[in-house]
N, C-alpha and C positions, 0 to 999 in steps of 0.2 A: 505494500500499500504506499506508493510514493508521495512523500508529502510536498514536493516541488514540482511534481508533473504539469505541464502547461498546454499538453495536446494529447488528445487520446491515443497516439500512436506510443507515448511514454508509458501506458497504462497496461501493457501486456494485450494478449490476444482479444480482439472484438469481433465475434462470429455472429455475421446478419443472417445465416441460415445454414443448418447444416442436418442431414436426415441421419439421426443417431441411432436408429434401430429400423432395419429395413428386413422383412420377413422373418421378424423375431430374432434377427441376429444383430448383437451390438458391434456397430461399426469402428472398432478401437482402432485400427490402423488409420483411417482417415480423419478421426478426431483427435488422435497422437499426433499426426502432421501439422494439423493446424495450431495446436496448443505448443508444439516444441518449435516450429517453423511460421509465425505469423506473418513473416515479413514476405513470403513467397508472392502473395498477390498484391501486395503493397511495396513495388521495388524502389518507389521514392523515399521510404520511411523504415528505419531499421527499428523493429518491433521487439521487445527482450521475450523470448520464449519462456515457458516454464520451467521452475527448478524441481518441482514435485510432482512429475507426471503421473506415478502411480497414485498419490493421494488425488489429484483430480479426478482420474478413472474411476476410482473407488467412489468419490462423492457423485458421479454421473450415476455411477451402476444402482448407488443408493437411490437416486431420483427416480430412475427407471422403475426400479421396485416397488417403491411408492405409487407411484402410477399405476403401475401394474394392478396391484392391490386395489387401488380405487375403480378400477375398471371392474376387477373381479366381483367386488361388493355389489356395483350397480348391476351387474349382470344378474348376481343371486336375487337382487328385488324385483329386478324386471321378471324373472321366471317365477317368484312367488305371487307377484300382485299384478302384473301385466305392464306393458309399456304405457298404455295410456293413463293409469293410474299414477305410475312413478312420474311421469311428465307432468301431470297434473298438481301434484305435489310439490315437486320443483317450483312450478309456478305460484303455488299458495306461499311457499316460504318467500319468496321476492315480494310478493304482494305484502305480505304482511310484515315485511321489514320496510317496505316503502310505506306504508302505514303508520308505523311507528315513528319513523323519522319525520314525517309530516305532522304528527301530532306534537313531538318535541319542539319543532320549528314554530306553531302556532302558539303554544305556551312560552316560549322564548319572547317573541313578539308581544305577545299580552304583557309581559313582565317588564319590558324595556321602557325606560322613563326618558322623556324628553331631554333630560339632564346627560345622559351618556349616549343619546344617538338622535339624528335626526329623523321626526316622523313624518310620513307623506300618504296620507291617506290610510289604507290597511297596510302599509310597508313601513318597514325600520330600516334605516341606513347606519350603519356602523363603521368607522375606518380605525385601522389599527396597522402599525407597521413596527417592525425591530430590524435590529442592524446585524449583519456578521462581524466578525472582529476585524475586517479590513475595512469597515464602512458601508459595504454593499447593503442596501435596503431591500427588504421584502415587505411590501405595500399591499394591504389588502382592504378593498371595500366590499363589505358583506351586505347584501339587501335581502331582508327577507319578507316575503309575501304573510302576513298574518292570517289572510282570509283562505287561501289557498294550501298554504304549508308549504312554500317552496322556498329556496335559498339560491341566491347568484353570488358566487365568488370570484371575484373581478380582481385580479393581480397588477392592474396597470398601475404604473408608477415603480415597479420593482426594476433595481439596477440593472443595466446591460450585462450581457457576458462578461465573465470575469477572466483575467490572464491568471488564472489558477486552477485547482482543481474541485471546489465547491460549487462548480454548475451543476444543476440536477435536471436530468430529462423530465419530462412533462409527468411520466408515469409515478414520479414520486411525489409531486404535489397532489395528484389525484389520490394516491395511497393514504398520504397524510390527512385529505379532507375526510376519505370515507372512515379512516381509524377514528378521529375527533368525533363525527356524527355518532358511531357506534358508541363511544364512550358517553356521550351526551344522552343517549338514549337509556331510560330507566326502566326498561323491560328486558326480559331474557330472549334474545333473538340472535340466531346466527348469523355472522358477517356475511352479507353477498350483495350482488349487484343491486338488489332493490334498495338498497340504503341509498344510492346515487340517483334514483330514479326522478326525485322531487329537486333534484340540483343541477345548476348550470357552472361549469368552471372556465373562466377565460383568464388564458396566460399569454400575455401580448410575446409574438415571436421575437427572438433575440435577446430577451431578458435571460438573467442566469438561471430562471426557472424553466427556459425554454431556448437552451442554447443550439450552436450549429453542431453538426455532426462530427466536427474536427476538435470541439472543445474536450478539456479533461474534466471528468466527472466523479472521480474515485471517491471525492469529499462530499458528493451530493446525497448519496443515499445515506452516509454515517453522519453528517453534521448538519447541512442544510435541511434535511427532512424533520429534525427535530426542531429547528428554529421556525419551520413553517408550523408547525404543531402547537408551539408557543404562541404564534401570532393567531391562530384559528381559536384556541382555548381562550387568550387572553381577549378576543374580540367577543365572544360569548360570555365572558366573564366568569367562566368557569372553574380556573384556578389559576394561581400563581405560575410562573416560569420555573420549569424544572432546570437539570443542570445543562440541557442543551447540547450535548455532543455523547460520543461513545466512548471518548480518551482512548484512541486506536494505539496500540503499543507493537510494532513489531521490532524482532531483532533475531540475527543470525550470521551465517557467513557462507561460504561455498558448500559446506557439508549438511548444513539445517537450517530451517527458518521457523520461528515461533510467533504467535498471533494472539491478541488476547484484547478484550474490550473492558473497560473499567468502569465500574457504576458509581454512581453519586448521590445527589440531593433531590428529591420530587418535589415539586411545589405544594404549598399548602392550599386548602380550600375552605369554603363557607363554613363548615363543619368539622375539618378535619386537620391535623398536623400533618405536614409532608413526611415522605418515608424516607430513612436514613440508608445509604450504602447500597443503593438499587441501580438498574437499569431503567431508565424512565423512556417509555412510549416505544422503544425498539430493542431487537436483538434478544434480550431477556436469557442471554447466555448465561451457563454458571463458569466460575473460575476455575482453573486446573487447581486440584488439591495440592497445597504445599509441599507434601513430602512427595508427589509425584513430579511436581514443577522441579524440585530440587534435585531431584533423583534422574531426570531425564535430560536435563538442561544445564549447562554450565553456569548455575547461578546460585546464590544464597538470599533467601526472603528475608530481610532484615525487619521488615514491619508492613502490617497488612491490617489496617483497621479503619475506625470512624475519624473523620475529621472534625473535632468537636468544636461547637458554635460556629461552624460554616454556612447553617440554615439561617436564612432571614427569619428576624424576630416579627412578631405580630401576635394578635390574637391566638392565631395559630401559627406555630414555627414551619418555617420550610426545614425540610429533611436535611440531614449533614452530608457534606461529600466524604472521600475516601482519601486516606494516605497510605500510598504503597511506595516501598523502597526496596530496589534489588540490586546486589551486587553481584557484577559480573566475575567469573573466575578465568575466564581468557577472553583476547581481544573479539569483539563482536562489531556489527554495525547496526545501530538502533535507531529507528523512525519513530518519531511522534506525530500523529495526526490529530488535533483537537482543537476546541471552541470555546467561548466563555473564558478566555484568558485575557481579555482585554475589556470587555462589555459584561457587566453581572447579569446573572438571571433576577429580572424583576419581580418584585413583589406585588400585589395586587391589594387594591381598596385600603391605602395607607400601610400596607405590610413594606417591612425592609426587604432590600435586594438580598439573596444568597451571595456569598463570598465566591470570588472569582477562583478560576483553577491556576494550576501554576506548575510548570516543568522544570527540572532543576537536574544539572549532574554535578556530583560531588566528587572531586578529583581525588588521588592518592595524597596530595599534598594539602586535602582538606580546604580547597577553593569550592564554594558553591557559585556556581554558573548558569544562569537563567538561560532556558533555551528556547523560550519562547512557545506560541501555541503548534507550529508547525516545523520540524527540522529532523535532520538525519545527521549522526554523529559517529565518530568510530571511537568507540569505548574501549580502553584498556584493562587488563586484568586488575581488579582491587577497586574499580571506580563503582560509583553509586548513583543509580539512577532515581531520582525521587519525583512521584507523580502525586499532586493535590489536586483531587477533582472538586469540580464546583457544588457548592450547596444551593438548596431550592430556595425559590422565594418565599417570604412570607404572606401571611393575608390578614387583613384590618390592622388599625391603627391601635396603638395600647393608649 
């Protein structure tokens, strides 16, 4: 996960289409060539190939198996109940989700006051924005039709494509919106396309939420997605901002690679404190157990715990971030891709902001060097990486 990529060509293989399974056979040779030698069809660009082919192939086989299991279960349902019945219930699930979202939107519109939004007839208009650490703005104009239970998410005013890697393909914004809608619906429904039926999304072409196909995007999914989520949830006045990134850490050399994401604090809400030391909004991955981490990799884990008092104060406190300190026992290359190192997660309704994150290298002669939010550094044996993840924003003034 390169922190300094400026174009898609620097981020490895980008496969537009490939028939992975043909007549029941996994096309290992073809996909291996695309992963190992991605520059073959792009002679003007030198694209790095994979270093962990077997891991890639294992991941693909697992995904194929999961899809095949889904196919088998659908076939069993059809055999038991018939195709017409199964298709009818698929439609019912989506219609039910659509109805739940419409009712939620009607309820939100009815509660919004003229102090926090512009009211035009049956519609309320809410504008919200937040910035990435480089100053790139995500601007949202949210129009909710309270009579019809519909919403228009207009991202006009968002900054242009950036010369960095936190550009996000349009699907990232759509995924963030549907996720937020599902969180806001207070009934038990499965996440499905019906949630988006009452919703329209406009993303202006050329902004960093709708970049060109040449733009670097590796940070869009893991960083920008969470800032979009914060903007949407703030527009709905649902909760304060959470840590706002996945704190992506990679390290390795020519023989191995390791990747982890580190949790932080979630934002507080109108009736709850934020949660400490968790992944917020996406990934939900567990950390490698310390014993396994130290056994399999050339590291010593000095510290892994909560970053006390990093959550924003308020009637309800934001969750605390995490402190993680790793000593390396041999030279490796370390990369960090993170956000909320400049701009703090905002509190809501008078709540205080959560603490900003920070990344440091502690050298063998005890110098503490700030690495910024995005960096790659060659670390020597005996040096320590210290990562402080952001806390969540607080809710309500004390």
